[in-house]
C-alpha positions in Angstrom: 102.4 121.5 34.6 103.3 121.3 30.6 107.0 120.2 31.4 106.7 116.5 32.4 105.2 116.0 28.6 108.7 116.6 27.4 109.6 113.9 28.7 108.0 111.4 26.5 109.1 113.2 23.4 113.1 113.7 24.9 112.4 109.6 25.1 111.5 109.1 21.6 114.0 111.6 20.5 116.9 109.9 22.4 115.3 106.4 21.1 115.8 107.8 17.5 119.4 108.8 18.2 120.3 105.7 19.6 118.8 103.6 16.3 120.3 105.8 14.2 124.0 106.0 15.7 123.7 102.0 16.6 125.7 100.8 13.7 128.3 103.2 13.9 129.0 102.7 17.5 129.0 99.2 17.6 131.0 98.8 14.7 134.1 101.5 15.6 135.1 99.7 18.5 136.1 96.8 16.4 136.7 98.2 13.0 140.8 97.9 13.3 140.5 94.5 14.3 138.3 93.6 12.2 140.0 94.3 9.2 143.8 93.2 10.6 142.1 89.7 11.0 140.4 89.9 7.4 143.7 90.7 5.8 144.9 87.7 7.1 142.4 85.4 5.3 138.8 84.5 5.5 139.6 81.3 7.7 141.5 83.5 10.5 138.9 86.5 9.9 135.9 83.5 11.0 137.9 82.6 13.7 138.2 86.0 15.1 134.5 86.8 14.6 133.8 84.1 16.7 135.8 84.2 19.5 135.1 87.9 19.7 131.7 87.9 19.0 131.6 90.4 15.9 128.8 90.7 14.2 128.4 91.9 10.3 127.9 95.4 10.2 125.9 97.3 7.5 127.8 97.3 4.3 126.3 99.9 2.7 127.4 101.2 -1.1 130.1 104.0 -1.4 127.6 106.3 -3.2 125.1 105.7 0.2 128.2 106.2 2.5 128.3 109.4 1.1 125.2 110.7 1.6 125.0 109.9 5.5 124.5 113.1 7.0 126.5 112.4 10.1 130.4 112.3 10.6 130.4 109.4 12.9 128.1 107.3 10.7 129.9 108.2 7.8 133.1 107.1 9.6 131.6 103.9 10.4 129.8 103.4 7.0 133.4 103.4 5.2 135.0 101.7 8.0 132.5 98.8 7.3 133.2 99.0 3.1 136.9 98.8 4.1 136.4 95.6 5.5 134.0 94.6 2.9 136.8 95.9 0.2 139.5 93.6 2.1 137.2 90.7 2.2 136.5 90.8 -1.5 140.2 91.1 -2.4 141.0 87.8 -0.2 138.2 85.9 -2.2 139.4 87.1 -5.2 142.8 85.5 -4.2 141.1 82.4 -2.9 139.3 81.6 -6.1 142.6 79.7 -7.4 143.3 77.2 -4.7 139.3 76.2 -4.7 139.7 75.0 -8.3 143.2 73.6 -7.9 142.6 71.8 -4.6 142.2 68.0 -5.0 139.3 66.5 -3.6 140.2 66.3 0.0 140.1 67.6 3.3 141.5 70.7 2.8 139.1 71.3 -0.1 136.2 70.7 2.2 137.5 72.8 4.8 137.9 75.6 2.5 134.1 75.4 1.1 133.2 75.5 4.4 135.1 78.8 5.4 133.7 80.0 2.3 129.7 78.8 3.4 130.5 80.6 7.3 131.5 83.8 5.6 128.6 84.4 3.6 126.4 83.0 6.5 128.2 85.8 8.5 127.7 88.4 6.0 124.5 87.8 5.4 123.2 87.7 8.9 123.0 91.5 8.2 120.9 93.2 5.5 123.1 95.7 3.3 124.2 96.0 0.0 128.1 94.9 0.5 127.0 92.3 2.7 124.9 90.6 -0.3 127.2 90.9 -2.6 130.1 89.5 -0.5 127.5 86.4 0.5 126.9 85.8 -3.4 130.6 85.6 -3.9 131.5 83.6 -1.0 128.8 80.8 -2.1 129.5 80.8 -6.0 133.4 79.9 -4.8 131.5 77.2 -1.9 129.7 75.8 -5.1 132.5 75.3 -6.8 134.3 73.3 -4.0 131.3 71.2 -3.2 130.7 70.4 -6.9 134.2 69.1 -7.1 133.9 67.3 -4.1 130.2 65.5 -5.0 131.5 64.6 -8.5 134.6 62.3 -6.9 132.8 59.2 -5.3 135.8 58.6 -3.1 135.2 61.6 -1.0 132.9 60.5 1.6 129.2 61.7 0.7 127.8 62.3 4.2 130.9 65.0 4.3 129.7 66.8 1.4 126.0 67.3 2.3 125.9 69.3 5.4 127.8 71.7 2.7 125.3 71.6 0.0 122.6 72.5 2.9 124.4 75.5 3.6 124.6 76.7 0.2 121.8 79.6 0.3 121.5 82.9 0.1 119.2 84.5 2.3 119.7 87.8 1.3 118.6 86.9 -2.6 115.0 86.5 -1.1 112.8 89.3 -2.6 111.7 91.1 0.5 115.3 91.0 1.5 116.7 92.8 -1.7 113.5 95.3 -1.5 114.8 96.5 2.0 118.1 96.9 1.0 117.2 98.8 -1.8 115.0 100.8 0.1 117.8 101.6 2.7 120.1 102.1 -0.2 118.0 104.7 -1.8 116.8 106.1 2.1 113.1 106.2 0.8 110.4 103.6 0.5 110.5 103.5 -3.2 110.3 99.4 -3.7 106.6 98.6 -2.3 106.1 94.9 -4.1 108.4 92.4 -2.6 108.5 90.4 -5.9 111.2 89.9 -8.6 108.7 91.7 -11.1 107.7 94.3 -8.7 111.4 95.2 -8.2 112.2 95.1 -11.8 109.2 97.5 -12.6 109.9 99.8 -10.1 113.9 100.1 -11.4 112.7 100.2 -15.0 110.4 102.8 -14.3 112.9 105.0 -12.3 115.5 104.7 -14.9 113.3 106.6 -17.7 113.5 110.1 -18.7 109.9 110.4 -18.0 109.9 108.9 -14.4 106.6 109.2 -12.3 106.9 110.8 -8.7 108.5 110.2 -6.0 110.7 108.0 -8.3 111.9 111.4 -10.3 113.3 112.9 -7.3 115.9 109.9 -6.9 116.9 109.7 -10.4 120.5 109.6 -9.0 119.8 106.5 -7.3 118.2 104.9 -10.8 121.8 105.5 -12.3 124.3 103.1 -12.1 127.9 103.1 -12.8 128.4 100.0 -14.6 131.7 98.9 -16.3 132.4 100.0 -19.7 133.3 97.6 -22.8 136.4 95.3 -21.9 136.6 96.0 -18.3 136.4 93.6 -15.8 133.2 93.0 -13.8 134.6 91.1 -10.4 133.2 92.2 -7.3 136.9 93.2 -6.0 137.2 95.3 -9.0 133.4 96.7 -8.8 133.3 97.2 -5.5 133.8 100.9 -5.4 131.1 101.5 -8.0 127.6 102.2 -7.6 125.6 98.8 -9.2 122.4 98.4 -7.3 120.6 96.8 -10.4 122.6 93.6 -9.1 120.4 93.8 -6.2 117.3 94.1 -8.4 118.4 91.3 -10.9 118.8 88.7 -8.2 121.5 87.2 -6.0 120.7 83.3 -7.1 123.8 81.6 -8.5 123.7 79.1 -11.2 126.3 77.3 -9.7 124.7 76.9 -6.1 122.0 75.3 -8.7 124.2 73.2 -10.6 126.2 72.1 -7.3 123.6 70.8 -5.5 122.1 69.0 -8.5 125.1 67.0 -8.8 124.9 66.1 -4.6 120.9 65.2 -4.9 121.7 62.9 -7.9 124.8 61.2 -6.4 122.8 61.3 -2.7 119.5 59.5 -5.0 121.3 57.2 -7.1 124.6 56.3 -5.1 127.4 56.6 -7.7 127.2 58.3 -11.0 126.8 56.3 -14.7 130.1 56.3 -16.6 129.4 55.1 -20.2 132.2 54.2 -22.1 131.5 56.3 -25.0 130.6 59.7 -22.6 134.2 60.9 -22.5 134.8 60.7 -26.3 130.9 62.7 -27.4 131.5 64.9 -24.4 132.6 68.5 -25.9 136.0 68.8 -25.3 137.2 72.2 -23.4 138.9 73.5 -26.6 135.9 73.0 -28.8 132.9 73.4 -26.6 133.6 77.4 -26.4 134.4 79.7 -23.5 131.8 78.0 -21.0 132.3 74.5 -21.7 130.0 72.4 -19.5 128.1 75.4 -18.2 125.1 76.3 -21.1 121.7 75.9 -20.9 120.8 72.3 -22.3 118.3 73.5 -25.1 115.9 71.4 -27.1 118.3 72.4 -30.3 120.9 70.5 -29.1 121.1 67.0 -28.8 121.8 65.6 -25.5 125.3 64.0 -25.7 126.3 60.3 -24.2 126.7 61.3 -20.7 123.6 63.5 -20.5 121.4 60.4 -21.6 123.3 57.9 -19.3 122.5 60.3 -16.3 118.6 61.0 -17.4 118.6 57.1 -18.1 119.9 56.5 -14.6 117.5 58.5 -13.1 114.3 57.3 -14.7 115.5 53.8 -13.6 115.7 55.1 -9.8 113.1 54.0 -7.9 113.9 56.7 -5.1 114.0 59.8 -8.1 111.5 61.7 -8.8 111.5 61.9 -12.4 110.3 65.9 -12.8 112.6 67.3 -10.1 113.7 70.2 -11.2 116.5 72.7 -9.6 116.0 76.7 -8.8 117.2 77.6 -12.7 114.3 75.3 -13.7 116.4 72.5 -15.1 115.6 68.7 -15.0 117.7 67.8 -12.2 119.6 64.8 -14.1 120.3 67.5 -16.8 122.1 70.0 -14.4 123.8 67.1 -12.5 125.5 65.9 -15.8 126.1 69.4 -16.8 128.1 69.8 -13.6 129.6 66.4 -13.5 131.0 67.2 -16.9 131.9 70.9 -16.0 133.8 69.2 -13.5 135.4 66.5 -15.6 136.8 69.3 -17.8 137.8 71.5 -15.2 135.5 73.8 -16.4 133.0 74.5 -13.5 134.6 78.1 -11.8 133.2 80.7 -10.1 131.7 83.8 -12.0 134.2 86.4 -11.5 136.6 83.9 -12.7 134.7 82.9 -15.9 134.5 87.0 -16.7 137.9 87.4 -16.1 139.1 84.9 -18.5 136.2 84.8 -21.3 134.5 88.3 -21.1 131.3 89.5 -19.3 128.1 87.9 -19.7 129.5 84.4 -20.3 127.5 81.8 -17.8 
């Protein structure tokens, strides 16, 4: 008479096994085809993904993938990581084009492809998914800013791109789930930026409290050494969870969106005769020319003042409008416009390669 009672337990067990192996089963069938398509570039890959209905796999960190117990899941996790590594290398190869293409339809299509790849990656919450989405959006923002700065390129073709410059996995709640998945434990309890940072700091201490102490290896990253490259393609195999903790918002996105909004609101950019003469040159402005915060210690340039005054004079503009980084919108728009004019609006990985880690 007790035998029937086993059925609910068996059904639950089967469901648990099914859920545990779901990613492995779904992804293993398409792994080779997906990687082959990725090796032909993001545009080809996205076309193939849409035609075949491919879903983004959960891309774990190498550190986490190696800890999976089931061989089938380990194999699928590594296949997903191989796909992610291929996409990271393809994005690195695409960076020079996004900087060099003249404003036009090809640049618009490339930016749209990058937005599409970011969206595809971010449909699944994973460590590698978040980093790939961030990288693709960083490059897309360069294209959007360069298009927006050219008044001859139609604004109606830029607005849809600017609206796609968002990273769903940058949300603190999503990053909390990604970190807990990576740790294989509910270590991060508070889904706020402060909460994530506090837990990470506590877990990294020598006197970390329980239960964080039992997961000490999770709180120890493989950060690049002095002088090493910090590009995604190079650091793909490293354990670097603090990047997820710190946040995935992009300054390039904030500046590009501000530039588009400025042009949408005012219709055009102010071009004072002295702006070019007063703007810092690429040779004298330092390695991050055009991409530094405007601080109170530095007087606004003629160009920046022209952007501020044009914004203030516009009845349609909100004089207190601010970007996601907290900059006033006209200041951010000028910063982006000036950087594009100097050829200094570049993605973070390229900037790190040229000028070293930490330069914004």
